[in-house]
Structure formats: structure tokens, C-alpha cells
N, C-alpha and C positions, 0 to 999 in steps of 0.2 A: 503729603507724607513728611516724615522727619528727614529722610535722606534726600536732600535737594541741594543742588549747586547753584540754583537761581539766586541772584543777588549777592553771590560771593565773588568778589572781584579782587584780584591781587594787584595792589598798587605800589608794592614795595617788595624788595627781596626778603625782608623779614616775614611778611605775611605769606609769601610764596613758599617759604621753607618751613612753615609750621608743621609740626608732626601730625596734627589733626585739623585739616582745613574745614571740614564739615562740623558745624557746632554740635550736632547730635552725637558725633563720635566723642567729643570732649565730655559731654554730659554722661554718655554711657560709660566712659572710663571712670569718671568720678563715682558713678553709682556702683560699679563693680568694686572699686577700691573701698568704698564705704561699707558695702556688704561684707567684704573680706575682713575689715577691721572689727565689725560688730558680730561676726559669725560665732565666736565663742559664747556669746550671750544667748544664742538661740539653738545651737547644736548641742547634742548630748556629748558626753565624754568619749563615747565609742566612735561617733562620727567625726569628732574633731581629731582624735588621735590616730584613728585607723584610716581615714579617708582624706580629710582636708590638709592636715599637717604634712603627710608624705607627698601629697600632690604639690604643695607649695615648694617643698625642698627639691623634689625631683624636677619640677619645672625650672628651678634655678640651675640645676646641673645640666638639663637639656639646653638651656640658653647658652651656657658655656661651650658645650659641644657643638651647638649650632653655629657659633661664631667661627669655629674651625672648619666644620664640614659644609655649612651652608654659605657662609660669607667668603671663606678662603678656598673652599673646594678640596680640602685635605681630609682623607679618610683617617679615622682614629678608632681602633678596636681595643684600646687599652685604657679607656677613660676611667674605669673602675679603679685601676691602679693609681691614677692621679688623685682620685677622691680618697683612696686609702692613705696615701702619703699625707694629705691635708688633715685627715681625721687623727692619725697617730701623732703627727707633729703638734696639733692643737692640744690634744689631751696631755702629752708630755710637757708642753709649755705651761699649761695652766697648773699642772701638778707641781711644776718647779716654782710657782709663785707669780707667773706672768698673768696680768689681767685678762679676762675672757676676751675682751675686744681685741687686744693685741695678739692673743692666742689664735684667733681666727685669721688675722692678717699674717701671722707667722706660718700657719698652715698653708695659706695661699701662696706665700713667697717660696717656701720650700718646694711645694708642688710645681710652681712655675719654673724654678731653677732646674729641677730634675726633668721636667717636661721639655725645657729648652735644650738640655743636653741630648735627650733622645731625639728631639725634633731636628737638631742640627745634623745628626747622623741619618735620620730617616728621610730628610728632604733631599738627599742625594739620589733618591729613587722616586718613582711615581706609581700611581695606580695600585695594582695588587701588591707590588713590592713594598709600597708604603704601608699598606694594610698589614702585611706580614711583619714588617718591622715594628709597628705599634703593638701587634700581638705579642711579639717577643718582649716588649716592655712590660706587658701584663704578666707574662710568665716569670720574668726576672724579679719584678716587685713582689709577686706572690711568694716566690721561693725565699727571698730575703726576709719578708715579714714572718714567715713560718719558722725559718731556721736561725733567726737572730733573736734570742730571748730578750736582749736589751730593748728591742723595739716592741715586740708583742707579748713577751713573757712565755712564749712557747706555742706550739701548734694548736693546743687545746685551751690556751689561756684566754681570759676575758678581762680587758682593762675597763674598769668602771670610770665613767666620766666624772670629774669633780663637779661640785655644785656650781651652778652658773651665778655669777655676780656681775651685774651691769651697772657701771658707775658706782661700784661699791655696794649696791643693793642686791640682796639675794633674790633669785628668781626660782621659786619653788612650784609654782602652779603650772598646769598644762596650758592655760591661756597665755601665760608669760612666755613659755617656750614657743608657742605658736606665733606670737607677735614678733619675737626675735627672728624667726624664720621668714616671716612676712616682710619685715624691714629689709633683710638681706635680699629677698626676691625683688622687692621694689627697686632697690638700688641697682641690681644687676639688669633689670628690665630697662630702667632709665638709661643706663650706659649703652645697651645694645640699640635702643631706639635712636639715640643720638649719634651712635657710631655710623649709622647708615648715611648721615648727613655730613660727615667730616671727610677730609682728604684721606684719612686712614681707611675708612670704610670703602670709599671709591677705589682706592688702590687695591684692597682685598678683592673687590669684585673684578677688577681688571686682571688680577693674577688668576682668579678662578676661571675666567672665560678663556684667556689665552696668555700664558705666562711669558712666552717669547714675544708676543705683541706688546705686552706691558713693559718688557725690558727695552723695546725699541723706543717707546715714548718716555723713558726715563724712570720707570717704576721698577725697583729692584725686587724680583720675585723672591729671592732667598731672604732678603731682609724682612719683607712683609709676611712671608710664611713663618719666619721665626717669631715675629711679633704676634701673629695669630696663635701660634703654639703657646707663647708666653701668657697672653691674656686668657686663652681658653683654659690653660692649666691652673692659672691663679683662681679663676672662678670655680673650676672643679675642686680645687683644694679647699676653698671656703665652703662650698656646698657639702663636701665630705665631712668637714668639721661640724657644720650645722646638723648634718644627719646624725653624727655620733652623739652630739650633746643634746639636741632637742628631741630626737625621735627614739633612737636606740638607747640613749643614755649610757652607752658602753660601746666598745669596739672589739670585734673578733676578726680573725683572718677570713672566715667564711662569708662575711658581709660584702666582700669586694672581689669576688671571683669573676671569671670570664663571663658568666651568665649575666652579671650586672652590667658589664660593658655592652653586651648584646642588647640588653634592655634599654640602655641609654641611646644606642644607635637606632633602635626601633622607634623610640620617642621622637627623635629628630626627623626620621624619614616619614613616619606616619603623619606627624604634625605638619611637616612642610620644611624643606631645606631653605634656609635663608629667611624664614619667617619668625618674628618674635612671638606673635600670637600662636603660631603653629606649635611652638614648644610647649605651651600650656595645653593645647588640645591633645598633642601627642602624649604628654605625661599623664593627663587624665585618662585617656583611652587605654594606654598600656597598663596603668596601675589598676583601673577599675574593671576593665573587661575580663581579666582572669577570674576575679571574684565572682562576677555574675555567671561566667561560663562554668566555673566549678559548681556553683549552686544549681545551675541548669542541668549539668551532667549528673550531679547527685540526685536531683529530683527525678530525672528520666530513669536512672538506674533503680531508684526505689519504686517508682511506679510500675516499671516493667519487670522488676525483680531480676535485674541484670547484675552479675558480679563485677563490680568495678573496684579494684584495689587502690590503696593510697599511692602506689607507684604511678598508676595512670593519671590520677588527679595531680600529682606533683609535676608531671611532664606537660600538662595541658598549657601552662603559660608559655613554655618554649615553643610549642607547636603554634600557639596563637601569634607570637611575635613573628615567626617565619611566615605564616599565612598573611598577616597584616602587611608585612613589607612587600611580599610578592604581589598581593592584591593591589596595593596603592601604586606600586611601580607599573602595573599593567593598566589600571583604569584611571588613576589620577596621580600622576607622578609628583605633582606639587603638593599633595597631602590634604589634610583637613582644612588647612588655612585657605587653600584655593577654593574648596567647596564653600566655605564661609564667604569668601570674596565674591564668588559667583552669585550667591544669594543676596549679598549686599548690593552688588551692581544691578541686580534685578529690581530692587526697590528704589534705585535711583530714578527709574523711569516709570515705575508702576503708577497707574494702571495701563500705561501705553505699552505697545509691543515693540517699540523701536529699540534696537540694540545700542548699548553705550560703547563707544570706541574711544 
């Protein structure tokens, strides 16, 4: 089989610290990346813009939230507010003449600064109190966006995103916008994969497990929690800007309400806390499952002649998010990533029945 550790011997620290020690993992990653790059040539416009593009963008956002919740163990129920700050900042910056690339960075920086301010206040509490504090951030940002016309133009206003220009060249096609989102996603994924191997990543794990024990060994919990809030908010701001420019091509206050924060949390928990791969699994399931469920409910209602109104269909995704979170917390707390890891470990020793430890 492909999954074999026989013949793989680590004779140096460099080889022992490789991200993918099994050769098949490296080839699988390259194959998936190649498929992602050439996907626009094989998929229809509908599948590219309605399925693959939002999946890539929301996987990026889930990676940022996973850095905070999975790596550092801090609850955040206001991540949509972080994304909204990045989206509005980037659009206003590009409208003011800032290049698109710098606009994305500006959105991430403003989001990280505001997230750092709220994080400094929130980190004086823990657990449910921290969740309520981040929920207050969501409410405050929502109110400011709606009631400050300089930012949003009003409660019912829509800000159109300016045309994207990368290195001075206009990007007008759907394929170009998808590749921009893919590049951002690859950069964020590379950052998180390597974070786990650094002292920063190990410090976050120590704080997550026992913050007072981490303090005893010289790791400052407050400092690393703030760094986690800063990095997570920066990634969230960039993801929000990419979402506004490449997917919606506009921004409105309704795009970043509390339901979006719950959706992001569901992606992280369902995919797997602390798992980079789980962020992709969770984003795919949370985005695609409501579509299939709506179609299934509509088909059943039409077949059985049951009256199902649009209000019921609109609330199905929220019911699904709650059901998925409860289900995975009960049956597989480590999420879809753990299910994949169990399958992968099975093939390590297939066709033998010995358990791998």
C-alpha cells in the first residue's frame, strides 16, 4: 500500500520535523493543489462560483478561527465582526487609491488591531464569560456599521467593491478571482502548518492545556493569548476582504451578522479543533450540507404534497449547524479530521489487523 512507514528513517532533526514524513502524503498534497489550480478549466461557472470559491474563502476564515479556538483554546463568537472590519477597510482603502494587495493587508491590520483591543479586555475572563465578551464585540461592530454612514453608507446601503487589479493588471474573470482566493488560502494554510512546529505554536498549545502550568514554565498566557487574537483577527480580516472582493463583489451589513459567526464556529468544531485539514472539511460540510438538505426537504415536500414554506427552508441551515455541533461533540469530539485520521491509520497496517500505536 501507499501508506507505509517501512524504510522511512529519521537520521536528522530536519527530516524528523518534516510536515509530511510519508511520501504519499506529499504526493497527495501536490495532487490536490494541482486539481485546485486547474479546477476552473473543468468546472462550470455555477459550480466554480457557488461551491468551490466560497469553500476556499470560508476555509481560510475557518483556519484563522481555528488558530484561536483550536490552537489557543479561546472561544470567539464574534468572528463575523472581524471579517466585516476587514471587508469594509479593504473596500474603502482600494476606493481611496490603495493597491488591492495593500488593501487586503490593511483590512487584516485594522481587524487585528480592533481584535487585539477586544481581546485584551476579553482575556481577563475565561470560558463562557469570554464567549459573552466576544459576542458583545459582534453586537458593537454590527451597531457601528449600521449607524455610521461613513463606514457602510447606511443600514440598507450596499458598497460595491472596486475592480480588482493585481500588480497593475485588471482581474475581471471568475477564474482570476478564484485564483486570488486560492493563493490567499494556500498562504494561510502554509502559515498554520508551520506554526505547529514553532515555539509560538507550542506555547499556544501549552496555554490551551493549562494556562497556569504554562506560566510556571515561563510561558506568558496573556501574551500568547493576545498574539493568538492578533493573528486570528488578521487572517479573519483578510478573509473578509477576499469574501467581499472575490465572492460578493460588494459588502452589506447583513453579510456579517451573528449567524455568520455561528457558521464559522460550526466549521471549526465539525472539522476538528486544532486541525488544519479539519478546517477544510468543516467548511465544505457546513457550506454544502444545507444545499443538499434544502433540496432533499423540497423534494420530500413535493413528493408527499406537504406545505413547506420559505421560512422553514431558511431556518434549516441553523438547525443543521446546531445538530452537527451537538452530534460531533457527542460521537466524535475531534471532528471530521479525526475520522480521516482513523481511516488513514487503518491503511498504515492494511491488510493486517494490528492496531497502530
